[in-house]
N, C-alpha and C positions, 0 to 999 in steps of 0.2 A: 407124075400122072396116076398113079395108086391113091397117093395121099389125097389129091383132088375129087378122085371118085369117092373115097370113103368121107371125106368130108362133105361132099354132096348129098349122098345117100344119108348120111347122119343128119343132113339138115333138113331133108324131105321127111324123115321120120319125126324130127320133132315138131316140125309144121304139123303134120297130119296129127299128133297127139295133141298139140294145143288147141286143134281144132276141135278135136271130139272133146276134150275136157271143156271148153267154151260152150260148146253146143248143149252138153249137158247142164251146167249152168243155167244157161239161159231158157232151160226148156223145165227144169224143176221148179220146184214151190211149194206152197203149203196146200195143205188137203182141206177141201169145205165138202160137205153133203147138203145137196138139194133131192127136193122131190119135184118132178114136172106134173105142175097142177093147169097147164093150158097146152095147146095145140103149136105154139111159138106164131111169130109173124111169119108169112111165107114170103119169101122173095125168090123173085124169078130175076135173073142175071144171065148174061156173057161173059164169056173169059175172052182172052185177049185174040182169041182164033176165032172168035163169033161163035161158039160152041155154046148151048143154053143150058144152064143149069139150076137146081133148084135148093136154096137154104132154108134153115129156119132159124129164127134169130129169137133168142130166148134172154129173158131180165129175171132171174128169182133170186131170192135170198137163200145163201148158203152159211151152215155154220160150222166152224171147226169142232175138234175133238173136246175144246172149252166152252163151247156154246157161244162163242162169240160169231156176231153176225157181220156178213160183207154181202153186198149186192153182187152178182156175178152175171154179167153179159157174154154170152157165147152163141156162136153158130152150130148147128148141127148139118152137116154135108151129106142129107140122105134123099131118097126121093120120097119120104114119108114124115111126118113130125115123130118123136120122140115119144114113145109109149109112156101115156097118162099115168101117174100113180108109181112110177118108176122111181128109184132112188137111184143118185149118181153120186160117185165121187168124184170131185172135180179139182184139177191142180190150178192154182192160181199163183202167177208171178208178178211181182209188182212190176218190172219192167213189160211184161208182153201181156199181163193180163192171163185168163184161162188158156192153158197150153195144153191141157188135155182131159177127157172125162171117160169113166168107165160105169156101166152098170153093177149096183152090189144089191145084196140083198138087204131087208129091213135089219136082220139080225146081226150084219157086219157093220150097223151105225154105230157109233161112239157114244155112248148113254147120253152126254149131254147134248150132243147133235139133234139124236132120237127126239127127246123131250121136247126142244126147241122147234122141232117139225111136226110135233102132236102126235107122234106114235109110240 
């Protein structure tokens, strides 16, 4: 009985760690830098429970640290558009597209990306 419990606990721990690693791999990706140049397309929608929410859809050119361009499509789930002229560091994954974004200061932009963004 003791061996069974040890085996069961080990299996649960291995499964949990495996899921954490898989999630990390799926949500990680390449960093691109964008500048918000418009208010985005406002989307009014309802969730599965019928509650209304607002999203803002963006399609903007982004540049990696080498200056390579990629058009990035993402939604901002906020009650207002993202701040115009703000710079974002966007994480892009080939399987999931944009997985996250965060605002950065102009001085944090890699040199080649800043040049491509015109700053």
